[in-house]
N, C-alpha and C positions, 0 to 999 in steps of 0.2 A: 907388554904380551902384542899391543894394536901391531906396534913395528915388526913382530913374526910373522903376525899375517898382511902383513902388506909387502914387506918381501916375498911372503909365499905368494900371495898373489900375482905377483910379477913373473917370478919362476915359472907359475904355472900356465901364464899368459905365453911367454917364449916356447916354453913346451909344447903349448896349443898350435900357435903358428910353423911350431916345427913338425910338428904333424900334418897340419894342414897342407906345409910344403909338399910332404914326402908322399902326400896321396892315402893318408890313413887319418878316415872323415870320423871314424868312431875314435880314433884316441884323440884325436883334437874335439869332439865335444865332451867328451868327459873331462879334458883338461881345461877345458875354457870353463864348466861348471862350477870345478873344481874349485878355479882360480875366482869364478863368482863369488862362491861362496866365500873363500877366505876374505875376500874383499869387506864385503858385508860382515864379517866377522870383526874386522878392523873398524870400522865404522862401531859398530854394536861398542864396543868396548870404547871407545870414544866420548861416544851419548852417556855411555853410563858413568865416566869417571868426571863429566861435565853435570852430570846429573847430583851425583857426590859433594862436586865440589859447593852448589848452587845449597844443597839440603843443608850442608856446614856452612855455609856464609848467614843463611835465614835463619839456623840455629843460634848462633851468635849475635842475630840483632835482635833475637828477642830475650836472650839473657840481658841485654847491654840494655833494650828497654825495661825489661823485668827489673834491673840494677838501679837506675835513676828514679 
């Protein structure tokens, strides 16, 4: 899912650059905002996955310590 949002962010940045070059400042602004949102959503998914992995490792350590 994070790759999808990263790809979307890059595409929207390109669209924003085109709109800026064409003089359509409203379209450039909207595209840049949507690209930023897509970028931060990709970061959110990365952080969420890292936290999930850390929690699983923490649970495994607790189980190993309790079993010893």
